[in-house]
TORKOL-4160 file (C-alpha; in steps of 0.2 Angstrom, whole numbers, padded with zeros to 4 digits, m for minus):
425
<pt num="1" X="m0393" Y="0356" Z="0281"/>
<pt num="2" X="m0388" Y="0343" Z="0268"/>
<pt num="3" X="m0382" Y="0349" Z="0251"/>
<pt num="4" X="m0375" Y="0340" Z="0236"/>
<pt num="5" X="m0366" Y="0350" Z="0223"/>
<pt num="6" X="m0365" Y="0338" Z="0208"/>
<pt num="7" X="m0352" Y="0338" Z="0194"/>
<pt num="8" X="m0343" Y="0355" Z="0198"/>
<pt num="9" X="m0325" Y="0359" Z="0193"/>
<pt num="10" X="m0315" Y="0364" Z="0208"/>
<pt num="11" X="m0305" Y="0380" Z="0207"/>
<pt num="12" X="m0294" Y="0380" Z="0223"/>
<pt num="13" X="m0275" Y="0379" Z="0222"/>
<pt num="14" X="m0274" Y="0372" Z="0240"/>
<pt num="15" X="m0286" Y="0358" Z="0236"/>
<pt num="16" X="m0280" Y="0341" Z="0230"/>
<pt num="17" X="m0296" Y="0342" Z="0219"/>
<pt num="18" X="m0290" Y="0358" Z="0210"/>
<pt num="19" X="m0295" Y="0357" Z="0192"/>
<pt num="20" X="m0305" Y="0341" Z="0194"/>
<pt num="21" X="m0324" Y="0339" Z="0191"/>
<pt num="22" X="m0331" Y="0331" Z="0207"/>
<pt num="23" X="m0347" Y="0330" Z="0218"/>
<pt num="24" X="m0347" Y="0338" Z="0235"/>
<pt num="25" X="m0358" Y="0332" Z="0249"/>
<pt num="26" X="m0360" Y="0345" Z="0263"/>
<pt num="27" X="m0368" Y="0340" Z="0280"/>
<pt num="28" X="m0371" Y="0353" Z="0294"/>
<pt num="29" X="m0359" Y="0365" Z="0286"/>
<pt num="30" X="m0345" Y="0352" Z="0285"/>
<pt num="31" X="m0338" Y="0345" Z="0268"/>
<pt num="32" X="m0341" Y="0326" Z="0272"/>
<pt num="33" X="m0336" Y="0319" Z="0255"/>
<pt num="34" X="m0328" Y="0324" Z="0238"/>
<pt num="35" X="m0329" Y="0311" Z="0225"/>
<pt num="36" X="m0330" Y="0309" Z="0206"/>
<pt num="37" X="m0341" Y="0294" Z="0209"/>
<pt num="38" X="m0360" Y="0295" Z="0210"/>
<pt num="39" X="m0366" Y="0299" Z="0228"/>
<pt num="40" X="m0382" Y="0292" Z="0236"/>
<pt num="41" X="m0391" Y="0305" Z="0246"/>
<pt num="42" X="m0407" Y="0306" Z="0256"/>
<pt num="43" X="m0423" Y="0313" Z="0249"/>
<pt num="44" X="m0422" Y="0329" Z="0259"/>
<pt num="45" X="m0405" Y="0333" Z="0252"/>
<pt num="46" X="m0404" Y="0349" Z="0242"/>
<pt num="47" X="m0395" Y="0345" Z="0225"/>
<pt num="48" X="m0387" Y="0358" Z="0214"/>
<pt num="49" X="m0384" Y="0351" Z="0197"/>
<pt num="50" X="m0380" Y="0364" Z="0184"/>
<pt num="51" X="m0370" Y="0361" Z="0168"/>
<pt num="52" X="m0353" Y="0370" Z="0168"/>
<pt num="53" X="m0353" Y="0373" Z="0187"/>
<pt num="54" X="m0337" Y="0379" Z="0195"/>
<pt num="55" X="m0334" Y="0380" Z="0214"/>
<pt num="56" X="m0321" Y="0390" Z="0223"/>
<pt num="57" X="m0317" Y="0395" Z="0241"/>
<pt num="58" X="m0330" Y="0409" Z="0245"/>
<pt num="59" X="m0326" Y="0426" Z="0238"/>
<pt num="60" X="m0320" Y="0440" Z="0250"/>
<pt num="61" X="m0322" Y="0458" Z="0247"/>
<pt num="62" X="m0310" Y="0469" Z="0257"/>
<pt num="63" X="m0318" Y="0486" Z="0253"/>
<pt num="64" X="m0337" Y="0488" Z="0256"/>
<pt num="65" X="m0348" Y="0502" Z="0263"/>
<pt num="66" X="m0364" Y="0496" Z="0272"/>
<pt num="67" X="m0368" Y="0514" Z="0279"/>
<pt num="68" X="m0373" Y="0506" Z="0296"/>
<pt num="69" X="m0374" Y="0514" Z="0308"/>
<pt num="70" X="m0381" Y="0531" Z="0303"/>
<pt num="71" X="m0386" Y="0530" Z="0285"/>
<pt num="72" X="m0397" Y="0514" Z="0285"/>
<pt num="73" X="m0409" Y="0522" Z="0272"/>
<pt num="74" X="m0395" Y="0519" Z="0259"/>
<pt num="75" X="m0389" Y="0502" Z="0266"/>
<pt num="76" X="m0389" Y="0492" Z="0282"/>
<pt num="77" X="m0379" Y="0478" Z="0288"/>
<pt num="78" X="m0392" Y="0465" Z="0283"/>
<pt num="79" X="m0396" Y="0472" Z="0266"/>
<pt num="80" X="m0377" Y="0474" Z="0263"/>
<pt num="81" X="m0375" Y="0455" Z="0267"/>
<pt num="82" X="m0389" Y="0450" Z="0256"/>
<pt num="83" X="m0380" Y="0460" Z="0242"/>
<pt num="84" X="m0364" Y="0451" Z="0246"/>
<pt num="85" X="m0371" Y="0434" Z="0246"/>
<pt num="86" X="m0380" Y="0437" Z="0229"/>
<pt num="87" X="m0363" Y="0443" Z="0222"/>
<pt num="88" X="m0354" Y="0427" Z="0228"/>
<pt num="89" X="m0346" Y="0434" Z="0243"/>
<pt num="90" X="m0345" Y="0424" Z="0259"/>
<pt num="91" X="m0334" Y="0437" Z="0268"/>
<pt num="92" X="m0332" Y="0456" Z="0268"/>
<pt num="93" X="m0322" Y="0470" Z="0276"/>
<pt num="94" X="m0333" Y="0485" Z="0280"/>
<pt num="95" X="m0325" Y="0502" Z="0279"/>
<pt num="96" X="m0328" Y="0515" Z="0293"/>
<pt num="97" X="m0337" Y="0528" Z="0283"/>
<pt num="98" X="m0352" Y="0527" Z="0294"/>
<pt num="99" X="m0360" Y="0540" Z="0306"/>
<pt num="100" X="m0353" Y="0539" Z="0319"/>
<pt num="101" X="m0337" Y="0531" Z="0311"/>
<pt num="102" X="m0331" Y="0515" Z="0316"/>
<pt num="103" X="m0318" Y="0523" Z="0327"/>
<pt num="104" X="m0320" Y="0514" Z="0344"/>
<pt num="105" X="m0322" Y="0497" Z="0352"/>
<pt num="106" X="m0341" Y="0499" Z="0353"/>
<pt num="107" X="m0344" Y="0501" Z="0335"/>
<pt num="108" X="m0333" Y="0486" Z="0331"/>
<pt num="109" X="m0344" Y="0476" Z="0343"/>
<pt num="110" X="m0360" Y="0483" Z="0336"/>
<pt num="111" X="m0355" Y="0477" Z="0319"/>
<pt num="112" X="m0349" Y="0460" Z="0324"/>
<pt num="113" X="m0365" Y="0457" Z="0335"/>
<pt num="114" X="m0377" Y="0462" Z="0322"/>
<pt num="115" X="m0370" Y="0451" Z="0309"/>
<pt num="116" X="m0364" Y="0436" Z="0320"/>
<pt num="117" X="m0377" Y="0424" Z="0313"/>
<pt num="118" X="m0377" Y="0430" Z="0295"/>
<pt num="119" X="m0371" Y="0418" Z="0280"/>
<pt num="120" X="m0358" Y="0432" Z="0276"/>
<pt num="121" X="m0343" Y="0434" Z="0288"/>
<pt num="122" X="m0342" Y="0453" Z="0291"/>
<pt num="123" X="m0326" Y="0460" Z="0297"/>
<pt num="124" X="m0325" Y="0478" Z="0303"/>
<pt num="125" X="m0311" Y="0490" Z="0297"/>
<pt num="126" X="m0308" Y="0503" Z="0311"/>
<pt num="127" X="m0303" Y="0521" Z="0308"/>
<pt num="128" X="m0285" Y="0527" Z="0308"/>
<pt num="129" X="m0290" Y="0543" Z="0316"/>
<pt num="130" X="m0303" Y="0548" Z="0329"/>
<pt num="131" X="m0319" Y="0552" Z="0320"/>
<pt num="132" X="m0309" Y="0550" Z="0304"/>
<pt num="133" X="m0305" Y="0569" Z="0306"/>
<pt num="134" X="m0286" Y="0566" Z="0303"/>
<pt num="135" X="m0281" Y="0575" Z="0319"/>
<pt num="136" X="m0277" Y="0562" Z="0332"/>
<pt num="137" X="m0275" Y="0543" Z="0331"/>
<pt num="138" X="m0290" Y="0532" Z="0336"/>
<pt num="139" X="m0289" Y="0518" Z="0348"/>
<pt num="140" X="m0283" Y="0506" Z="0336"/>
<pt num="141" X="m0276" Y="0492" Z="0348"/>
<pt num="142" X="m0292" Y="0492" Z="0357"/>
<pt num="143" X="m0302" Y="0490" Z="0341"/>
<pt num="144" X="m0290" Y="0476" Z="0335"/>
<pt num="145" X="m0293" Y="0466" Z="0351"/>
<pt num="146" X="m0312" Y="0468" Z="0348"/>
<pt num="147" X="m0311" Y="0462" Z="0330"/>
<pt num="148" X="m0305" Y="0475" Z="0318"/>
<pt num="149" X="m0295" Y="0467" Z="0304"/>
<pt num="150" X="m0287" Y="0484" Z="0298"/>
<pt num="151" X="m0288" Y="0502" Z="0299"/>
<pt num="152" X="m0293" Y="0516" Z="0287"/>
<pt num="153" X="m0301" Y="0533" Z="0286"/>
<pt num="154" X="m0311" Y="0526" Z="0271"/>
<pt num="155" X="m0311" Y="0539" Z="0257"/>
<pt num="156" X="m0303" Y="0553" Z="0268"/>
<pt num="157" X="m0284" Y="0553" Z="0266"/>
<pt num="158" X="m0273" Y="0555" Z="0281"/>
<pt num="159" X="m0266" Y="0572" Z="0275"/>
<pt num="160" X="m0254" Y="0574" Z="0290"/>
<pt num="161" X="m0238" Y="0564" Z="0285"/>
<pt num="162" X="m0232" Y="0564" Z="0303"/>
<pt num="163" X="m0248" Y="0557" Z="0310"/>
<pt num="164" X="m0248" Y="0543" Z="0297"/>
<pt num="165" X="m0230" Y="0540" Z="0302"/>
<pt num="166" X="m0235" Y="0538" Z="0320"/>
<pt num="167" X="m0249" Y="0526" Z="0315"/>
<pt num="168" X="m0237" Y="0515" Z="0306"/>
<pt num="169" X="m0225" Y="0514" Z="0320"/>
<pt num="170" X="m0239" Y="0511" Z="0333"/>
<pt num="171" X="m0247" Y="0497" Z="0323"/>
<pt num="172" X="m0231" Y="0488" Z="0321"/>
<pt num="173" X="m0232" Y="0484" Z="0339"/>
<pt num="174" X="m0247" Y="0473" Z="0336"/>
<pt num="175" X="m0245" Y="0469" Z="0317"/>
<pt num="176" X="m0259" Y="0480" Z="0312"/>
<pt num="177" X="m0263" Y="0484" Z="0294"/>
<pt num="178" X="m0266" Y="0502" Z="0288"/>
<pt num="179" X="m0277" Y="0505" Z="0272"/>
<pt num="180" X="m0275" Y="0524" Z="0269"/>
<pt num="181" X="m0284" Y="0531" Z="0254"/>
<pt num="182" X="m0272" Y="0540" Z="0242"/>
<pt num="183" X="m0278" Y="0557" Z="0237"/>
<pt num="184" X="m0269" Y="0573" Z="0239"/>
<pt num="185" X="m0283" Y="0585" Z="0243"/>
<pt num="186" X="m0274" Y="0601" Z="0239"/>
<pt num="187" X="m0272" Y="0594" Z="0221"/>
<pt num="188" X="m0289" Y="0586" Z="0219"/>
<pt num="189" X="m0300" Y="0598" Z="0228"/>
<pt num="190" X="m0317" Y="0601" Z="0221"/>
<pt num="191" X="m0314" Y="0589" Z="0206"/>
<pt num="192" X="m0328" Y="0579" Z="0199"/>
<pt num="193" X="m0320" Y="0567" Z="0187"/>
<pt num="194" X="m0303" Y="0563" Z="0179"/>
<pt num="195" X="m0294" Y="0578" Z="0172"/>
<pt num="196" X="m0292" Y="0576" Z="0154"/>
<pt num="197" X="m0299" Y="0579" Z="0137"/>
<pt num="198" X="m0317" Y="0573" Z="0142"/>
<pt num="199" X="m0317" Y="0584" Z="0158"/>
<pt num="200" X="m0312" Y="0599" Z="0147"/>
<pt num="201" X="m0326" Y="0595" Z="0134"/>
<pt num="202" X="m0339" Y="0593" Z="0147"/>
<pt num="203" X="m0334" Y="0608" Z="0157"/>
<pt num="204" X="m0331" Y="0598" Z="0173"/>
<pt num="205" X="m0317" Y="0602" Z="0185"/>
<pt num="206" X="m0305" Y="0587" Z="0184"/>
<pt num="207" X="m0296" Y="0577" Z="0197"/>
<pt num="208" X="m0278" Y="0573" Z="0190"/>
<pt num="209" X="m0270" Y="0556" Z="0193"/>
<pt num="210" X="m0256" Y="0566" Z="0201"/>
<pt num="211" X="m0267" Y="0568" Z="0216"/>
<pt num="212" X="m0267" Y="0549" Z="0219"/>
<pt num="213" X="m0249" Y="0547" Z="0213"/>
<pt num="214" X="m0241" Y="0560" Z="0225"/>
<pt num="215" X="m0250" Y="0552" Z="0240"/>
<pt num="216" X="m0245" Y="0534" Z="0234"/>
<pt num="217" X="m0227" Y="0540" Z="0233"/>
<pt num="218" X="m0228" Y="0549" Z="0250"/>
<pt num="219" X="m0235" Y="0534" Z="0259"/>
<pt num="220" X="m0222" Y="0522" Z="0251"/>
<pt num="221" X="m0208" Y="0533" Z="0258"/>
<pt num="222" X="m0217" Y="0532" Z="0276"/>
<pt num="223" X="m0219" Y="0514" Z="0274"/>
<pt num="224" X="m0200" Y="0511" Z="0270"/>
<pt num="225" X="m0195" Y="0523" Z="0284"/>
<pt num="226" X="m0205" Y="0514" Z="0297"/>
<pt num="227" X="m0204" Y="0496" Z="0291"/>
<pt num="228" X="m0223" Y="0496" Z="0293"/>
<pt num="229" X="m0237" Y="0488" Z="0283"/>
<pt num="230" X="m0249" Y="0497" Z="0270"/>
<pt num="231" X="m0262" Y="0491" Z="0259"/>
<pt num="232" X="m0265" Y="0503" Z="0244"/>
<pt num="233" X="m0284" Y="0503" Z="0239"/>
<pt num="234" X="m0293" Y="0508" Z="0224"/>
<pt num="235" X="m0277" Y="0511" Z="0213"/>
<pt num="236" X="m0283" Y="0520" Z="0197"/>
<pt num="237" X="m0267" Y="0527" Z="0187"/>
<pt num="238" X="m0253" Y="0520" Z="0177"/>
<pt num="239" X="m0240" Y="0528" Z="0188"/>
<pt num="240" X="m0248" Y="0522" Z="0204"/>
<pt num="241" X="m0246" Y="0504" Z="0198"/>
<pt num="242" X="m0228" Y="0508" Z="0193"/>
<pt num="243" X="m0224" Y="0515" Z="0210"/>
<pt num="244" X="m0231" Y="0499" Z="0219"/>
<pt num="245" X="m0222" Y="0488" Z="0207"/>
<pt num="246" X="m0205" Y="0497" Z="0211"/>
<pt num="247" X="m0209" Y="0496" Z="0230"/>
<pt num="248" X="m0212" Y="0477" Z="0230"/>
<pt num="249" X="m0196" Y="0474" Z="0221"/>
<pt num="250" X="m0188" Y="0484" Z="0235"/>
<pt num="251" X="m0196" Y="0472" Z="0248"/>
<pt num="252" X="m0208" Y="0484" Z="0256"/>
<pt num="253" X="m0223" Y="0477" Z="0265"/>
<pt num="254" X="m0236" Y="0483" Z="0253"/>
<pt num="255" X="m0251" Y="0476" Z="0244"/>
<pt num="256" X="m0263" Y="0484" Z="0232"/>
<pt num="257" X="m0281" Y="0482" Z="0226"/>
<pt num="258" X="m0291" Y="0489" Z="0211"/>
<pt num="259" X="m0310" Y="0492" Z="0210"/>
<pt num="260" X="m0319" Y="0480" Z="0197"/>
<pt num="261" X="m0328" Y="0495" Z="0189"/>
<pt num="262" X="m0311" Y="0503" Z="0185"/>
<pt num="263" X="m0307" Y="0488" Z="0173"/>
<pt num="264" X="m0324" Y="0491" Z="0164"/>
<pt num="265" X="m0326" Y="0509" Z="0162"/>
<pt num="266" X="m0315" Y="0524" Z="0157"/>
<pt num="267" X="m0319" Y="0542" Z="0158"/>
<pt num="268" X="m0329" Y="0543" Z="0142"/>
<pt num="269" X="m0343" Y="0534" Z="0151"/>
<pt num="270" X="m0347" Y="0551" Z="0159"/>
<pt num="271" X="m0351" Y="0560" Z="0142"/>
<pt num="272" X="m0369" Y="0559" Z="0146"/>
<pt num="273" X="m0367" Y="0566" Z="0163"/>
<pt num="274" X="m0372" Y="0549" Z="0171"/>
<pt num="275" X="m0370" Y="0552" Z="0190"/>
<pt num="276" X="m0369" Y="0533" Z="0193"/>
<pt num="277" X="m0351" Y="0535" Z="0185"/>
<pt num="278" X="m0346" Y="0548" Z="0197"/>
<pt num="279" X="m0334" Y="0538" Z="0208"/>
<pt num="280" X="m0318" Y="0541" Z="0219"/>
<pt num="281" X="m0305" Y="0539" Z="0212"/>
<pt num="282" X="m0313" Y="0544" Z="0196"/>
<pt num="283" X="m0314" Y="0533" Z="0180"/>
<pt num="284" X="m0297" Y="0536" Z="0171"/>
<pt num="285" X="m0291" Y="0534" Z="0153"/>
<pt num="286" X="m0288" Y="0518" Z="0143"/>
<pt num="287" X="m0269" Y="0519" Z="0146"/>
<pt num="288" X="m0272" Y="0518" Z="0164"/>
<pt num="289" X="m0284" Y="0503" Z="0162"/>
<pt num="290" X="m0271" Y="0494" Z="0152"/>
<pt num="291" X="m0258" Y="0498" Z="0166"/>
<pt num="292" X="m0270" Y="0491" Z="0179"/>
<pt num="293" X="m0273" Y="0475" Z="0168"/>
<pt num="294" X="m0254" Y="0473" Z="0167"/>
<pt num="295" X="m0252" Y="0475" Z="0186"/>
<pt num="296" X="m0265" Y="0462" Z="0189"/>
<pt num="297" X="m0257" Y="0450" Z="0178"/>
<pt num="298" X="m0239" Y="0452" Z="0185"/>
<pt num="299" X="m0245" Y="0452" Z="0203"/>
<pt num="300" X="m0242" Y="0470" Z="0207"/>
<pt num="301" X="m0261" Y="0472" Z="0211"/>
<pt num="302" X="m0265" Y="0458" Z="0224"/>
<pt num="303" X="m0284" Y="0459" Z="0225"/>
<pt num="304" X="m0300" Y="0465" Z="0216"/>
<pt num="305" X="m0314" Y="0474" Z="0226"/>
<pt num="306" X="m0331" Y="0480" Z="0223"/>
<pt num="307" X="m0329" Y="0497" Z="0232"/>
<pt num="308" X="m0348" Y="0495" Z="0236"/>
<pt num="309" X="m0354" Y="0512" Z="0240"/>
<pt num="310" X="m0373" Y="0514" Z="0241"/>
<pt num="311" X="m0381" Y="0531" Z="0238"/>
<pt num="312" X="m0399" Y="0536" Z="0238"/>
<pt num="313" X="m0408" Y="0545" Z="0224"/>
<pt num="314" X="m0407" Y="0562" Z="0232"/>
<pt num="315" X="m0388" Y="0561" Z="0231"/>
<pt num="316" X="m0387" Y="0554" Z="0213"/>
<pt num="317" X="m0402" Y="0562" Z="0204"/>
<pt num="318" X="m0395" Y="0579" Z="0204"/>
<pt num="319" X="m0383" Y="0589" Z="0193"/>
<pt num="320" X="m0366" Y="0581" Z="0191"/>
<pt num="321" X="m0357" Y="0594" Z="0201"/>
<pt num="322" X="m0368" Y="0591" Z="0216"/>
<pt num="323" X="m0369" Y="0572" Z="0215"/>
<pt num="324" X="m0361" Y="0560" Z="0228"/>
<pt num="325" X="m0347" Y="0549" Z="0223"/>
<pt num="326" X="m0349" Y="0530" Z="0223"/>
<pt num="327" X="m0358" Y="0516" Z="0215"/>
<pt num="328" X="m0364" Y="0499" Z="0221"/>
<pt num="329" X="m0354" Y="0484" Z="0216"/>
<pt num="330" X="m0356" Y="0468" Z="0225"/>
<pt num="331" X="m0368" Y="0460" Z="0213"/>
<pt num="332" X="m0357" Y="0464" Z="0198"/>
<pt num="333" X="m0340" Y="0463" Z="0205"/>
<pt num="334" X="m0336" Y="0445" Z="0199"/>
<pt num="335" X="m0344" Y="0447" Z="0182"/>
<pt num="336" X="m0335" Y="0463" Z="0179"/>
<pt num="337" X="m0318" Y="0456" Z="0184"/>
<pt num="338" X="m0322" Y="0440" Z="0174"/>
<pt num="339" X="m0327" Y="0450" Z="0159"/>
<pt num="340" X="m0313" Y="0463" Z="0159"/>
<pt num="341" X="m0298" Y="0457" Z="0169"/>
<pt num="342" X="m0291" Y="0446" Z="0156"/>
<pt num="343" X="m0284" Y="0435" Z="0170"/>
<pt num="344" X="m0284" Y="0416" Z="0170"/>
<pt num="345" X="m0298" Y="0409" Z="0181"/>
<pt num="346" X="m0287" Y="0402" Z="0194"/>
<pt num="347" X="m0278" Y="0419" Z="0195"/>
<pt num="348" X="m0295" Y="0428" Z="0196"/>
<pt num="349" X="m0301" Y="0417" Z="0211"/>
<pt num="350" X="m0284" Y="0421" Z="0220"/>
<pt num="351" X="m0288" Y="0439" Z="0219"/>
<pt num="352" X="m0306" Y="0437" Z="0224"/>
<pt num="353" X="m0304" Y="0424" Z="0237"/>
<pt num="354" X="m0287" Y="0419" Z="0243"/>
<pt num="355" X="m0277" Y="0435" Z="0242"/>
<pt num="356" X="m0289" Y="0447" Z="0251"/>
<pt num="357" X="m0289" Y="0435" Z="0266"/>
<pt num="358" X="m0271" Y="0433" Z="0266"/>
<pt num="359" X="m0268" Y="0452" Z="0266"/>
<pt num="360" X="m0280" Y="0454" Z="0281"/>
<pt num="361" X="m0272" Y="0439" Z="0291"/>
<pt num="362" X="m0288" Y="0428" Z="0290"/>
<pt num="363" X="m0290" Y="0410" Z="0287"/>
<pt num="364" X="m0292" Y="0405" Z="0269"/>
<pt num="365" X="m0306" Y="0392" Z="0266"/>
<pt num="366" X="m0301" Y="0375" Z="0258"/>
<pt num="367" X="m0311" Y="0363" Z="0247"/>
<pt num="368" X="m0306" Y="0347" Z="0257"/>
<pt num="369" X="m0315" Y="0334" Z="0266"/>
<pt num="370" X="m0318" Y="0338" Z="0285"/>
<pt num="371" X="m0316" Y="0357" Z="0281"/>
<pt num="372" X="m0330" Y="0369" Z="0284"/>
<pt num="373" X="m0339" Y="0373" Z="0269"/>
<pt num="374" X="m0336" Y="0391" Z="0263"/>
<pt num="375" X="m0339" Y="0391" Z="0245"/>
<pt num="376" X="m0345" Y="0401" Z="0230"/>
<pt num="377" X="m0354" Y="0392" Z="0215"/>
<pt num="378" X="m0352" Y="0400" Z="0198"/>
<pt num="379" X="m0353" Y="0399" Z="0179"/>
<pt num="380" X="m0338" Y="0408" Z="0172"/>
<pt num="381" X="m0343" Y="0406" Z="0154"/>
<pt num="382" X="m0362" Y="0411" Z="0157"/>
<pt num="383" X="m0367" Y="0427" Z="0148"/>
<pt num="384" X="m0381" Y="0436" Z="0156"/>
<pt num="385" X="m0389" Y="0453" Z="0157"/>
<pt num="386" X="m0388" Y="0463" Z="0174"/>
<pt num="387" X="m0405" Y="0470" Z="0178"/>
<pt num="388" X="m0413" Y="0479" Z="0192"/>
<pt num="389" X="m0421" Y="0464" Z="0200"/>
<pt num="390" X="m0403" Y="0457" Z="0202"/>
<pt num="391" X="m0400" Y="0471" Z="0215"/>
<pt num="392" X="m0402" Y="0466" Z="0233"/>
<pt num="393" X="m0395" Y="0483" Z="0240"/>
<pt num="394" X="m0407" Y="0496" Z="0246"/>
<pt num="395" X="m0398" Y="0508" Z="0233"/>
<pt num="396" X="m0398" Y="0507" Z="0214"/>
<pt num="397" X="m0383" Y="0518" Z="0210"/>
<pt num="398" X="m0375" Y="0508" Z="0196"/>
<pt num="399" X="m0372" Y="0511" Z="0177"/>
<pt num="400" X="m0372" Y="0493" Z="0173"/>
<pt num="401" X="m0391" Y="0490" Z="0173"/>
<pt num="402" X="m0395" Y="0482" Z="0156"/>
<pt num="403" X="m0377" Y="0478" Z="0152"/>
<pt num="404" X="m0372" Y="0461" Z="0146"/>
<pt num="405" X="m0359" Y="0452" Z="0157"/>
<pt num="406" X="m0349" Y="0436" Z="0157"/>
<pt num="407" X="m0348" Y="0425" Z="0173"/>
<pt num="408" X="m0363" Y="0422" Z="0184"/>
<pt num="409" X="m0364" Y="0417" Z="0202"/>
<pt num="410" X="m0376" Y="0403" Z="0206"/>
<pt num="411" X="m0374" Y="0403" Z="0225"/>
<pt num="412" X="m0364" Y="0403" Z="0241"/>
<pt num="413" X="m0362" Y="0392" Z="0256"/>
<pt num="414" X="m0355" Y="0396" Z="0273"/>
<pt num="415" X="m0359" Y="0393" Z="0292"/>
<pt num="416" X="m0370" Y="0378" Z="0287"/>
<pt num="417" X="m0381" Y="0390" Z="0277"/>
<pt num="418" X="m0383" Y="0392" Z="0258"/>
<pt num="419" X="m0389" Y="0406" Z="0247"/>
<pt num="420" X="m0395" Y="0401" Z="0230"/>
<pt num="421" X="m0395" Y="0415" Z="0218"/>
<pt num="422" X="m0401" Y="0404" Z="0203"/>
<pt num="423" X="m0401" Y="0385" Z="0202"/>
<pt num="424" X="m0404" Y="0385" Z="0183"/>
<pt num="425" X="m0389" Y="0395" Z="0177"/>
């Protein structure tokens, strides 16, 4: 493959071309030349020439669900990768909420083998506990040697504090990373949305932010006691952000992420009982969103994720009480973050590309000559309307169809392959 990206502004703090408008020539997956001068290319070279084009290291989403193995009718590894590429992601970490869960070496190998030749780099996250049941530790070391980049029980919190403590001590031996979901089930049980004025008015049982905050506090205590390493996913409340900020000041080995939809929607989005807005953790109030935005700005929150969670119509087109949690988000993640995060573009790219890889201990792509081309092409100022035909997932559970967003992905490049979403902007 030979590709010429013309007149694109580089957004890459590690690149000598950061902030400059250059043309990038890619041959056989390698960046051969970066220059502000006009390049002569052969007739079979694919040329991307779009006004206002920006290029960054490929986006990386460290929290997606591809439902494969077990629930491939909702999503499979290949359709999930197609969604990721369309959203500008050249790498993803897939959570273990499958059937069976990703809890042994064989599931890790299955995922890696099935996606080996895909444009999107797929990294499995192994389960913390066997079968994600929260009763006994999984074979974490074996999974890490097979290719697992971290460990989580997905949206099942590890309720047994002693078990999580032992997991922290165990993973210290091989520098493993735990990503436990923070939800005190004895507080949140049977809740469907954020506890507050809206849940009361709708007659729906609420999930108080306390359920998240109590577990965040407990896990921070365990992290401090063991000297272990924890990533806190899907933060949604003001107090949770404050707790992580305090922990970082103390020097604990903690990082945190927020889901892009949590920046865009508060709990009033559920007033029409739209089950596509039923997510876990639930949509909170504007005060929580303001705290999250502040946490993003000051570095308390390290990364932004899609929390891509495909669900079929049978699990969503039902009464709100019976609907499954989750929404798809790969195709809208960048646009939502760009529209609502209030971050400078360079900071946003760090949270979408650089920081997620650093957290997982993965190499960060660089926009330099002789480096492998792992790139995302996008228009940060392009306003567009998200429509159903923009969805590459097998599922359609999103409340953003028909919504106007700012920031459009044009394409992705990785492993000598390119995926062009649109070459017209």
